[in-house]
N, C-alpha and C positions, 0 to 999 in steps of 0.2 A: 663136643659135638662132633670127635671123630666115632665116636658108641653109638652115636645115635648116625649116622654114616650107614655104622655095619648094619644097628640092626632093621631099619629099613632097605634095606636091600636083599633082592630076590632072591642072593645064593644062599640065602640062611645060615649064616655064619657060625660055626659051633662056641656057645660061650659058656658053654659048662662050669671051666676049670677059673674062670673069673669072676662070672652071675655076680655070687654074693657081693663079692670085695669091692664089685664098681654099684653095686645098689649103695652097699656100707658109705659109701664113699660121696657118692651122690647126693645123702640124704642128708648131709652133712656141710655138705654145700647151700642146702635149704636154709640153716643156720648163720648165715653170713651175710655181710652188710651191703655187699657189693652185688645193685636188684641186677644187672645182665646175666651176673655168673648166676643168679635163683632163675632168672629167667630161661636158660637155656638149659638149665637142672632138669624144670621141671617138661622141657619137651622132649628130653635125650629120657627120661621116667619113664615116658608117655609112650612112645616108642619099643621101650626095654620090655616094659610091660603086654604091648599091645602084639611081637614077637615071640618071646619069651616068658611071659605071665606064668606058666604053668612048674616052670624052675626056679622060681623063686617060692624062697619059704615062704608061712604064713607071719612069723615073724618079721620080716624084713618089712611084710605089708603094715601089720601093728606099725612098723617106724614110723613107713615113709608118711600115714593115717596121719600120726598123731601131731609130724611136722607139717603136712598138708594146714592143717587144724589153723597153727597161727598166721596165716599167710591170710584165710582169708575172713579179711572185716572193708570197709572203708578207706580207710585211708590209702589201697592204694587197689582202684579198680581192676586194672587190668592184670595186678598180679593174682589179684582177687578168684577172675576168670580162672587164669590159666590153671591155678590149683583144683578147681570145682570141675574141670574139665577132667584133669589128673584121674580125680577121686572117681568118674562116671564110666570113666574108664577100665581101671580097681575093679566095680559095683559087676562089671561085664561080665569082665572077662573070671570075676576070682566070685561070681555071686554063693558059690556050695559051699566056699568059706566061711563057714563061723565067725572066725575071729578076726575074719574081714568086717562082714556085718555090723561086728559087736562093737568096732573098734570106731566103726561113720554113724554108730546111733550115738555114742559114749564119748567123741573127740570131734566128729564134723559136724554132725545133724545139731546143736546143742551152735555152733558158728554160723553156721547159713542161718536159720532162726536170728538172730543179731542182725544178721547181716541184711535181712531183710526186711529190719523195720528204718532204716537209712534211707534218706532224703536223697542221698547221692546215689544213689543204686539206677542202672539205664545199663543201654547198650548189650559190650558182648557180657559183660558181668551180671546180671539181669538173665539172658539167655542162657546163661551157662549152669544159674542158679536153677531155673526152670525143667533143662535137664535133668539136672539135681535130683528133683524132686521125683521123676518119673523116669528116674533106676533107679533109687530109690523105692520106690513103691511095686519097682517090675522087678526085685531084688528078691523079694519076701521076703528079707529082712526083719524089718519091718511093717505093721498091718498096715492097709489104707486109712483105715480109722484113725488110729494114732497119730498115723500122720499129718490127716486134714483138721485132724480138733487141737495139733498145735499149731498147725497152721493160723484159721480162725484166731487164734487165740494171741496171736501177738500182735493182733490188727488191735487188741482191744488195750483202750486209753492207760497209759503209763503212770504213778503216784507226778509223774514232771510233766505231764500234760497229754494232748493227744497224739497221736501220730501224723504225718504232712503227707497232703495230697498222694505224690510221689508212692511210699511207702504204703499206701491204702492201695495204689495199681499194684504197684509189683503184688502185694499178699493174694489180689486178686489171679492175677494172670499164674498163679505160680497153685492157684487152688484150681482154675482148670485145668492149669497141665495136669497136672494129679488126678483130677480125674475123668479125662480122656484115657491117660495112663494104665490106669486102676482096671476098666473094660465098660461095656455099658450099661451094665447093672447095677455098680458103683456108681459110676455118672447118674443114671438116672433116681434112686436113692438121695444124691445129694442135692440134686435139682429139687425133689419134692420136700426134701426138708428144706430149701431155704423160701425156698415157697409157703410152706408153711409160719416161716419167717415175717412174711409181709403179708399174709392173709389176718396172721393174727393182732385181735385188733387191742387187746389188753396189753399188747407187748408197747415199753414206754421205751424201751432202748434202744435209742434210733442211731448208734456206734452200730446196730448190730444188727438195723434193715439199712445201713447205707452198704455196710460190706458186703451184706448177703444183696445185693443192688447191683453192684460192683461185681462180683462173682457170677450171677448170672446173666451180666451181657458177658466177658469175657470167655464163660464157655459156649454160649449160642453167637456169639466171633467164630468158634473151633466147630461148631456141630450144631446142624439143623435139629431144632426145639421145638417144630412141630406138633409133636406128640403128644408136649404136653399141653391138657386140655385150655383155655383160656389167660394163658404166659401171659400174653400180650395186656392183656385185659388187669392179670391181679398188679401185673410193674407199671402200665397207666394210670392206678390208684394208690401210688407214691408219687402222682402231682399235685395231691390234695395235702401233703404233707405238711403242717407247718416250720418245718426242714430245710430251706434253703438246699443245702449239699446234698439231702435224701431226694428230691426235687430235680437236682440234676445229676442223682446217680439215673434215680429212675428217668431223667432224656438218654441217657451215655449207656444204659442196660436197652432199655426200647432199640435205639437204633443200632446198640453192638448182634439184638437177638435175629432183625430184620436182617441183616449182613447174613447167617445163616441160611435162608429160604428169605429170597428176596421176592422168588412171584409170590410169598403170602403176604408177609410182611407189610412189602413197600406200598401194594397196594391200600394196606389197612390206614398205613402212616397220612399217606395224600391224603387221603382220604376224613383223618380225623384235622386237620392242620383246614382243610375248609368248612368243617363242621362243629368243631369246636371253638368258639372264640376266644376262651377265657386261656387255652389250652396251647394256645397258636407255638408263644414262643418258644416251650421247651419242645413240641414238637420238632420243630425246625431246629432244635439243636438235635433229637433224634434225628434227621431226613439230614443235617450235617455230617454226621457220626456216618452213613451211611454211603455219605458219595466220597469222603475221607478216607477209608477201607479200601472204596473201591483206587481210587488214586497211589493209593500207597500197598496195595495184597498183587491188585493185575498182574499180569504179565505177558505182553503187548495188547492182545483185547480188555474192552475192559469187561467187565460181566453186566453192565447195565445196559441193556435194550434199548433199539436207537427208538420202539416205543416208553417206555420207562423216560429216558431224556426230554422225549419231546412233551412229556404228560408233567414231567418238577417242572423246565422250562418255562412252559406254561401258568403251575403252579408261582414259581420264584417270581415272577413278573407279572403277575395281580397279583403280588402283595407288597412288591417293592414299594408303593409308597404311602404306605401300612401309616396309621396316624402314632403308633408307637414304635418308640425311636429302636429299640430290643431289635423288635421283630423288622424290621431294617434292616440294621444291621449285622443282625443272623442270616439274611437272605441276601446280603453282600456278601458273605461269607461263603455261602453255599453257591453262589454264582461262580468265584475264583477260585471255589477245588473243582465247579465241574471244565473251567478253564485246562484246569491241568490236564481233564483224560480226557474230555470230545472238545477240544478248540476249534472246532471244523463247525459243533454244528453252535456254538453260540458266542464266537467272537460278529459275526453275522450277524447273527442275532442282535446284538450291542449298536450297533453299528444304523440302527431301525429309529 
């Protein structure tokens, strides 16, 4: 902790005479059983790399990364998050050092690809993993195509069975972050590749289509996809799938794509709900996704305009007496989520 304070100090105290020894000792602490000690060590190493990164030898970095790889597992997600954050700091600071890139590729990446398959992954650890993949592609030590293929390959069902729903969402989120970090050109080519999977009528690989839909949804939530013509219609075609998980993923994807460009895709969803009786249940789930993202992502003001709120409320009240119980349930969920972001408009309407 003393060295962490020194490293964080604006005085920039010269530690060159003891730095190698300190780093060596701290790296050894990562093998200790004491959890609090390992946690404090990761924080101190992070501070030292930020302040004195250029003075730490490449062999020391290799040793640190080798030790970090042992901490990346779902056995202790908080520790895994701290280890991944330190790894990101090292990559950003020392991206030009070949040894660092090689150590990350050989030691850390395999553990990260194992962790992403965990049903327990969430919160800080998932965010740290997303930052790790973004930092990795930006460091140019591993090509975007290699990383993308590695991520998509982890989604394939293993001999012991398919992945959990949480694991598939984790992979899709990391794919989205990776695409955005790689730049517009790589992102656009990936979207076209994912559209190709959905357009391929001969494709009988439902797991592949499922993953493609989740990835499109996660990318669409973070980036406007309106330049990709007819993407909403391609996604909605998957509503016809005989597989429930494909239909659910398509509903999720459509809702999240709409979040990326509300002015274009929200009217499309509202129109489809009114005119496509058979698809109503899935389209309402897409609408619920749009509303939920507003209540989670907005800062102060909701992104939904007043006119949109009025249209959504009119549509929901119109379908609240639907003969289908599933439709009524989703309408209720949508109303509940609107109450979180626009209580002044919804509560009086409920009293009528």
